Residue, then its C-alpha position, 0 to 999 in steps of 0.5 A: x620337892x618340886x618337879x620339872x614344870x612346877x610354877x615355883x621353879x625358874x624356867x629356861x625362858x626366864x633365864x634367857x630374859x636375864x641377859x644383861x641383868x643381875x648376874x646368874x648364880x649357878x653351881x653343880x650338884x650331884x646329891x640330894x643334900x647338896x641340892x637342898x643347900x644350893x637351891x635357895x641361892x642359885x638360879x641354875x643347878x647343873x648336874x654336870x658330867x664332872x660327877x665322874x671325876x668328883x664323886x666316882x674318881x674317874x680321870x676325866x668326864x669321858x667315862x660318864x654314862x647316861x645312866x649315871x647322869x639320870x641317877x644323879x639327876x634324880x637325886x638332885x631333883x628331889x632336893x630342888x624347889x626353886x632353881x632350874x635343873x639342867x643335866x649334862x648329856x654325857x660323851x657319846x650320847x649326842x654326837x652321832x646326830x640329832x636323832x640320837x641326841x633327842x632320844x637321849x635328851x628325852x629320856x634324861x628329861x623324863x627320868x631325871x625330871x630336869x627342865x633342860x639339858x646341856x651339851x658341848x660344842x659350837x658350830x658342829x652342834x648347831x643342827x643338833x641344838x636346833x633339832x632339840x629345841x624344835x622338839x621341846x628340849x631346852x638346851x644350854x650350850x657350852x663352848x670354849x674349853x669343852x672337857x669332853x674334847x680334852x684329848x683333841x685339845x691336848x689337855x685343859x688348855x685356855x681356848x680362844x687365844x690369838x686367831x683362835x678367838x674367831x672360832x669361839x666367836x663363831x661357836x657362840x653365835x652358832x648356838x645362839x642362832x640355833x636356839x640355845x637359851x644360854x651358853x657356858x664359856x669355859x676357860x677363855x680370855x677376859x676380852x673374848x668373853x666380854x666381846x661374846x657377851x656383848x655380841x650374842x642375845x643369850x646369857x653367857x655363863x662363865x667358868x674361867x671367863x671373867x666377870x664380864x659374863x652374864x653369870x658364873x658357874x663353879x663345881x660346888x665341891x671345888x668351892x667347898x674344898x671337898x675336891x682337891x685333886x687339882x685346882x684350876x686358877x678360876x676356882x675360889x675356895x669359900x671353905x675348906x671342908x675337906x680338911x675339916x672333915x679329915x680332922x673330924x674323922x681322925x678325931x673319931x678314929x682316935x676316940x674309938x681306939x682309946x675307948x672314948x667313944x661310945x661314951x655313956x650318953x651314946x649307950x642304951x641302958x638295959x631298961x630301954x624300951x623296945x623300939x626306943x630309937x632316941 
């Protein structure tokens, strides 16, 4: 396990320098075992507030708390050695103003051991991003569809269509100028993602924003087929572990009911020694 600041870990400045280079590989993680699996393959591992929906059964990300993010951030930190760890600031922990954002970002970095935080919003968050970066908090920005504002958007709708494209352009430019080291573009049309990627000096990380971006991010439970409550168009399944796990659990249940498990090889004989755990 490495801690934030270790020389082996990728840093925010290194991510910024990857603009226009080999695409950045990014995934979410919420637990130590998954962090260990993704670490060697990813440049960035994000503890997203999507944890509320994926692991806690919430209907949106709005009920996620700072304590939840710290808990899952600590778990992921224990599993990483190489990838840059970024943790989301949850809804209500930064919108009040730059001072609130710094207070909670500092706590998140100190307790979870992350090297950067992510927050949602464009022009409206530029002053906060500037305040944080000036005080040693690297920020990944997030524009386009921002899930914490889902009620404002009226659902998980594509953003930047028609005249609305200019708003997303301004947002991306504002977070770049404010000092963000990268920006997530979520659920925007390909031509807009391509234009923004060419326009700004920091890497764009797409989620439903086309291969034109400087990198891609998805929720790891989505690509593994573990989270199936809904499946956005931009998700590609690389495995169906959910159905495989259910089948395995069903087989176990049948073995127990039919007394096939435990079998002789799973049972300790009377001659077992005290403390024999093999």
